[in-house]
C-alpha positions as YAML, in Angstrom:
chain: A
units: angstrom
residues:
- id: 1
  name: UNK
  ca: [122.11, 98.20, 90.06]
- id: 2
  name: UNK
  ca: [119.82, 99.19, 92.97]
- id: 3
  name: UNK
  ca: [116.11, 99.22, 93.71]
- id: 4
  name: UNK
  ca: [114.16, 100.46, 96.73]
- id: 5
  name: UNK
  ca: [110.46, 100.02, 97.43]
- id: 6
  name: UNK
  ca: [108.82, 102.03, 100.19]
- id: 7
  name: UNK
  ca: [105.42, 101.12, 101.66]
- id: 8
  name: UNK
  ca: [103.29, 102.69, 104.35]
- id: 9
  name: UNK
  ca: [101.33, 100.25, 106.51]
- id: 10
  name: UNK
  ca: [98.09, 100.41, 104.54]
- id: 11
  name: UNK
  ca: [99.92, 99.91, 101.26]
- id: 12
  name: UNK
  ca: [101.91, 97.01, 102.71]
- id: 13
  name: UNK
  ca: [98.73, 95.29, 103.89]
- id: 14
  name: UNK
  ca: [97.05, 95.76, 100.48]
- id: 15
  name: UNK
  ca: [100.22, 94.60, 98.71]
- id: 16
  name: UNK
  ca: [100.30, 91.33, 100.67]
- id: 17
  name: UNK
  ca: [96.53, 90.71, 100.41]
- id: 18
  name: UNK
  ca: [94.40, 92.08, 97.56]
- id: 19
  name: UNK
  ca: [97.38, 93.01, 95.35]
- id: 20
  name: UNK
  ca: [99.53, 90.02, 96.30]
- id: 21
  name: UNK
  ca: [100.22, 88.58, 92.81]
- id: 22
  name: UNK
  ca: [101.32, 91.97, 91.46]
- id: 23
  name: UNK
  ca: [103.46, 92.71, 94.52]
- id: 24
  name: UNK
  ca: [105.03, 89.24, 94.53]
- id: 25
  name: UNK
  ca: [106.08, 89.78, 90.91]
- id: 26
  name: UNK
  ca: [107.57, 93.17, 91.81]
- id: 27
  name: UNK
  ca: [109.50, 91.54, 94.67]
- id: 28
  name: UNK
  ca: [110.78, 88.82, 92.30]
- id: 29
  name: UNK
  ca: [112.03, 91.52, 89.92]
- id: 30
  name: UNK
  ca: [113.66, 93.34, 92.85]
- id: 31
  name: UNK
  ca: [115.44, 90.16, 93.95]
- id: 32
  name: UNK
  ca: [117.66, 90.08, 90.86]
- id: 33
  name: UNK
  ca: [119.28, 93.44, 91.66]
- id: 34
  name: UNK
  ca: [122.56, 93.26, 93.57]
- id: 35
  name: UNK
  ca: [121.30, 95.90, 96.02]
- id: 36
  name: UNK
  ca: [117.65, 96.03, 97.04]
- id: 37
  name: UNK
  ca: [115.63, 97.18, 100.02]
- id: 38
  name: UNK
  ca: [112.00, 97.25, 101.12]
- id: 39
  name: UNK
  ca: [111.30, 100.10, 103.54]
- id: 40
  name: UNK
  ca: [108.10, 99.94, 105.59]
- id: 41
  name: UNK
  ca: [107.10, 103.28, 107.12]
- id: 42
  name: UNK
  ca: [105.58, 101.74, 110.22]
- id: 43
  name: UNK
  ca: [107.08, 100.26, 113.35]
- id: 44
  name: UNK
  ca: [107.26, 96.47, 113.39]
- id: 45
  name: UNK
  ca: [104.93, 96.55, 116.40]
- id: 46
  name: UNK
  ca: [102.33, 98.25, 114.16]
- id: 47
  name: UNK
  ca: [102.78, 95.60, 111.48]
- id: 48
  name: UNK
  ca: [102.16, 92.97, 114.18]
- id: 49
  name: UNK
  ca: [99.03, 94.73, 115.57]
- id: 50
  name: UNK
  ca: [95.40, 94.62, 114.42]
- id: 51
  name: UNK
  ca: [94.62, 96.93, 111.50]
- id: 52
  name: UNK
  ca: [91.79, 99.44, 111.91]
- id: 53
  name: UNK
  ca: [90.61, 99.39, 108.30]
- id: 54
  name: UNK
  ca: [91.45, 95.86, 107.21]
- id: 55
  name: UNK
  ca: [90.50, 92.36, 108.31]
- id: 56
  name: UNK
  ca: [93.98, 91.16, 107.29]
- id: 57
  name: UNK
  ca: [95.85, 89.02, 109.79]
- id: 58
  name: UNK
  ca: [98.92, 90.85, 111.17]
- id: 59
  name: UNK
  ca: [100.77, 87.54, 111.54]
- id: 60
  name: UNK
  ca: [100.19, 86.80, 107.84]
- id: 61
  name: UNK
  ca: [101.64, 90.18, 106.86]
- id: 62
  name: UNK
  ca: [104.63, 89.71, 109.17]
- id: 63
  name: UNK
  ca: [105.28, 86.21, 107.85]
- id: 64
  name: UNK
  ca: [105.04, 87.55, 104.29]
- id: 65
  name: UNK
  ca: [107.80, 90.04, 105.14]
- id: 66
  name: UNK
  ca: [109.94, 87.25, 106.62]
- id: 67
  name: UNK
  ca: [109.29, 85.05, 103.56]
- id: 68
  name: UNK
  ca: [110.36, 87.94, 101.33]
- id: 69
  name: UNK
  ca: [113.60, 88.18, 103.29]
- id: 70
  name: UNK
  ca: [114.31, 84.45, 103.43]
- id: 71
  name: UNK
  ca: [112.93, 83.33, 100.07]
- id: 72
  name: UNK
  ca: [113.72, 86.24, 97.78]
- id: 73
  name: UNK
  ca: [116.53, 87.75, 99.85]
- id: 74
  name: UNK
  ca: [114.90, 91.18, 99.73]
- id: 75
  name: UNK
  ca: [115.75, 92.80, 103.07]
- id: 76
  name: UNK
  ca: [113.27, 95.09, 104.77]
- id: 77
  name: UNK
  ca: [113.48, 97.84, 107.36]
- id: 78
  name: UNK
  ca: [110.62, 99.15, 109.46]
- id: 79
  name: UNK
  ca: [110.86, 102.86, 110.29]
- id: 80
  name: UNK
  ca: [108.39, 104.82, 112.37]
- id: 81
  name: UNK
  ca: [107.76, 107.85, 110.13]
- id: 82
  name: UNK
  ca: [107.67, 108.87, 106.49]
- id: 83
  name: UNK
  ca: [110.47, 111.38, 107.14]
- id: 84
  name: UNK
  ca: [112.67, 108.74, 108.72]
- id: 85
  name: UNK
  ca: [111.94, 106.51, 105.73]
- id: 86
  name: UNK
  ca: [113.12, 109.28, 103.40]
- id: 87
  name: UNK
  ca: [116.34, 109.65, 105.39]
- id: 88
  name: UNK
  ca: [117.00, 105.91, 105.42]
- id: 89
  name: UNK
  ca: [116.37, 105.59, 101.67]
- id: 90
  name: UNK
  ca: [118.66, 108.54, 100.90]
- id: 91
  name: UNK
  ca: [121.41, 107.14, 103.13]
- id: 92
  name: UNK
  ca: [121.05, 103.67, 101.63]
- id: 93
  name: UNK
  ca: [121.27, 105.01, 98.07]
- id: 94
  name: UNK
  ca: [124.32, 107.08, 99.01]
- id: 95
  name: UNK
  ca: [126.07, 104.04, 100.51]
- id: 96
  name: UNK
  ca: [125.25, 101.85, 97.51]
- id: 97
  name: UNK
  ca: [126.66, 104.50, 95.19]
- id: 98
  name: UNK
  ca: [129.74, 104.95, 97.40]
- id: 99
  name: UNK
  ca: [130.57, 101.24, 97.40]
- id: 100
  name: UNK
  ca: [129.96, 101.02, 93.67]
- id: 101
  name: UNK
  ca: [132.35, 103.95, 93.13]
- id: 102
  name: UNK
  ca: [134.98, 102.42, 95.44]
- id: 103
  name: UNK
  ca: [134.85, 99.07, 93.65]
- id: 104
  name: UNK
  ca: [134.87, 100.73, 90.21]
- id: 105
  name: UNK
  ca: [137.99, 102.65, 91.17]
- id: 106
  name: UNK
  ca: [139.95, 99.72, 92.56]
- id: 107
  name: UNK
  ca: [139.45, 100.61, 96.21]
- id: 108
  name: UNK
  ca: [137.61, 97.42, 97.20]
- id: 109
  name: UNK
  ca: [134.45, 96.98, 99.19]
- id: 110
  name: UNK
  ca: [135.40, 97.47, 102.81]
- id: 111
  name: UNK
  ca: [134.68, 99.80, 105.70]
- id: 112
  name: UNK
  ca: [137.32, 102.10, 107.15]
- id: 113
  name: UNK
  ca: [137.52, 102.54, 110.93]
- id: 114
  name: UNK
  ca: [135.59, 105.83, 110.84]
- id: 115
  name: UNK
  ca: [132.73, 104.48, 108.68]
- id: 116
  name: UNK
  ca: [130.89, 102.94, 111.62]
...
């Protein structure tokens, strides 16, 4: 029912360049899940900046993320640290499970006033 992929910056760059066909297939498989998320453990400003160990074009990588969002409807979040990525993934999985439980028990999929 849910899938999460987490990438650090180097892995993201490799995934959208040298490993692009394999990663694109993984993203296509992710897109069929009702809940899916790509978490990038780097700030968006880092994704948009020159890479020290790769000749890859930062604009190409950024546009690949946007294409993943628009074309495959796989949302992404950029977080600054690995630890923050862990927290976001755990919170996301908790919320997905919570909404699944609420719907399965006839409570509907809606936020209460104190949820935000």
